[in-house]
N, C-alpha and C positions, 0 to 999 in steps of 0.2 A: 602766404599765410593761409592756415587751414580754416574751414568753415567754423570749427568751435571758438577760434579766438575772435571771429567776427561777431559772435553771439555773446560774449562776455562782456558784462558791464566795465566800464573804464573810467577812472576818475577824471583823466583828460585824454582822450582819444586824440592820436595824431592825425594830421590830414590824411596820410596814407591809409590809415585804418578806416577813416570815414569813407573815403574814396571807395575801398574794397568792399565795405560793408553796403555802400549805397549801389553798387555794381551787383553784388549778390541779391540785395532786396528787389532791384529792377528785374533782374532775370527771373525771380521767383514769382513776382507779381504778373510779369508780361505771361508767364506760363499759365498762370491761373486765370488770367482775362480771356486766354484762347480756349479755355475748357467749356464744354457744355454743362457744367454743373455748378457754376458760380452761384453762391449763396452766402447771404450773412452768417457768420458762425454762431452757433448757440441760439439760433431762432427757434422758438417753441414751436412743437409741431402743431398744436392747436391753432397757432396764428398762421401757418402755412395753409392749414385745411380751411380756415375761414376766409383768408385772403384770395385763395383760389375760387372757393364757393362764391364769394361776392362778385367775382368777374365774370360769373356765369349770368347771361341775361334770363335765364330760365328759373333761377332759383327764387324760392318764395321766402317770406318773412318767417314762416313757422319752422322752414328748414334752418334758416340763421339762428333762429331762437334756440332750437335743439343743439346745435353745435357751440354756440357761445354759452349757454347754460352749462355745459360741461367743464367751463373752466371759470370758477365763481369770481377771480381776480379781473379777467376780461370783462365779465358780466358788470361787475362794479364800475369799471372804467366807463363802459357804455351808458350807463346809468348817471354817472357824474356829468358825462358830455351832454346828455339829453338834459340835465337840470342846470346846466350853466346859464348864467344871465344872457350870454350871446344868443343861445338857441331856446331859451325859456323865459322871455321877458315878462310873461304874465306871473312867473313865480308858482305856478301851480305844480307842485312836486309830483313827479313820476316815479312810481316804485315797480312796475311791471316791466320786465325786459322787453316783452313783445312791443308794448306802447313806446319804449324808448327807441328801438330800433325803427319803428314806423315814423317817428318824429324826426330823427335825425337823417333818415335815408341811408341806402346802401354806400353811397361815396364816403359819407362821414364815418359809417360804421367801419368801413375798410381802413379808413385813415386811423380810427381809434385803435383798430386791431394791430396795425402796423407799428403804430406808437407804442402800444402796450409790449409787443415783442421787442421792440428796440430797447425799451426801458429794462426789460427782464435780461438783456444780454449781460449788463454789469454784474448781475448776480452769479454768473457762471464761474466755476472756480478756476477756470483755465485763465480768466482775465483778473486774477488777485493782483492788487497792486495798481491796477488801472481806474479804480472806482472814480476817483476824484475827476480825472480826464473824461471818462464817459459822463459824469454829471454835468460837467461844463458844456459838452456837446450837445447832451440831451435839453438841458435849460435853453441854450441857444437856439436848438431847432424848435422847442416848444414856443418861444417868444416870435420867431420868425412865421411859424404857422398861425398863430393867434392873430398877429399884426396883418398878416396876408389876408385873413378871413375879413378882418375889419375895414381893409382897403377895399377887397373885392365887392364887399356889400354897397360901398359908396360909389362905384364905378358902373356905368351902363355897359352891358355887353360881357361882363365878366362873371363867371360862376364862382361864388365865394367859398362853397365847399370844396371845389377842386383847387382853389388858391391855397386854401389851409392844408389840403392834403399834399400838395407840391411842396409846400413850405416844410411840412414834416419830412418829407422824403430827401430834402437837401442834407439831412444828417447821414443818410445811408453810406456814400462814399467815404465820409470822414471816418465813420465807425469802423468801416472794413479796412481802411488804411491803419487806423489806430491798432487794430488787431493783428494786422501783419507786422508792425513795427515792434510790437511786443516781442517778437522772435529776435530784435536787434536793438538791445539796451545801448548800445553805443550811438544809434541813431535816435532813439527815443529819448534819451537824457540830454540831447543837445537840442536846446529850444529852437536856434535858428535852423538847423537841418531838419528838424521835425516839421517846421512850418513850411519849409521849402518843399519837402516831399509831399506833405498834405496838399499844398497849393496845386502842385504838379499833377497828382493822381486822383484826387478825390472826383473829379468830374468824370474822366472816363470810366472809372470803377462804378460810379452811380449809374451812368448811362448803360453800362454793361448789365448790371444787376436788375435796373428797373425796366429795360427792355425784355430781358428774361422774363419778367413778372407780368409782361403784355400790359403795361399800364396806358398806353397810348402816347403817341409822339409829343402832343403839347405837354403833357405831365412831366414827361421824362426829359425834355428840353429844359423846362423850367427849373426842375428839381436838380438837374446835373450842372446846368451851366447858366443861371439868371443873370449872371454879371456881365453876358453878352448883350444884354438889353441896353448898356450904356451906347452902344453903336447905332448911328442913325440908319434907318431903314423905312422903307414905305409900307403901308399896310396898317391894319387896326392894332390896337393894344392887345396883349395876350399875356398868359400867365407870368412870362420871364418879366415883363414890366411891372406886374403886381408884386413879383417877389423882391424885385430890385427897389421899388419905392418902399415897400415895407421894411425891408432892412435898414434903409435910411432912417424912415420914421421910427422905427424901434430903437435905434441908436440915440435918439434924442431925449429920451427919458432916463434919469430926471436932471442929469447935469446941464443939458443944453436944449430946453424946450422950445426955443425959437429956431426953425430950419433957415439955412441960409437962402436968401432970396435968389441966388443963382442957380439952385437945384431946380427950381421950376421952369428952367430954360432948357434941361436935359432931356435928351429923346424919351425917356420912359415916362417922366412926368407930363411931357406935352401930349404924348400918345394917350395917356389915360386920362387927361384933362384935370390933373390934380393941381389946384391952385391953392393959395395960403388959406381960404376958408375951409376947403375940404380936408386939407391937411390938419389943420386946427381942430376939425372935428373928429378925426381920426386920434388925435393926441388926446382930446378932452373928453367929448361924449362917449368914446369907445374905450376908455381906460378902463372902466369895470368890465366891459365885455372881454377885453384882451386878458385882462387879469383872471377872470373866470376860466376862460379856455384854456390859459397856461396852466391852472391848477387841475383842470380836468385831464390834461394830456400827461402831466408829471404825476409821480407817484404821491 
């Protein structure tokens, strides 16, 4: 079977067609992962510049303001974040970009910049037809990021801003896999096959991309594979635990507001010291904070 036949959509693909398309997809993706230029496709150039600049310890606020100011949509995103209930509990509105960046700090500014860039990907003509899938991934990532921030604020020894950053970055691998599955409608249109491929590949892809971005081992590990936190291990809580707990807590609203008592005995909740009272605080008192952060991260 030639490559063209693997790329054509099929009403009901045969097991052989799916197997051959999966093999070709795997070969293509493996080759990309081994390259030195792996990057999210359709990533806005301004986001790349700001992201790289914010990773420089010597960069100043004024330098960032000049760069961000060149992209009005990104500037609006940072202002929205700075004025969110979670980061501006006083309600005193900020209208100056410099004050916004000074308030939220470089970590959250970098997080918001990458969030903005990923949200812009779905507008690229190359991904026509994937808008709904992009939106689902994006809303899922925004909820995880906002809930991770709320959990991080309530746990000692955890940087809530970095937790939010890692939560947002969890979407990176899934977005990349989706753009590559776009070349294989046979695989994309089969929900079970799509789910299996995403589950298999999103973590190694995210790890490769985020390592290339030089974001630090803890952020990369949490964003790429926070599910591994379910395993018992020695040591203090880290961002993997925060994201694991945030994913569970975020899934409780609104249909099942009461957590399963057994979850508090799991390794991530034990390491974080998350008891029913703290969990209830995240679900209750933090609801407005989480909603405001989600709104600031989404379009």
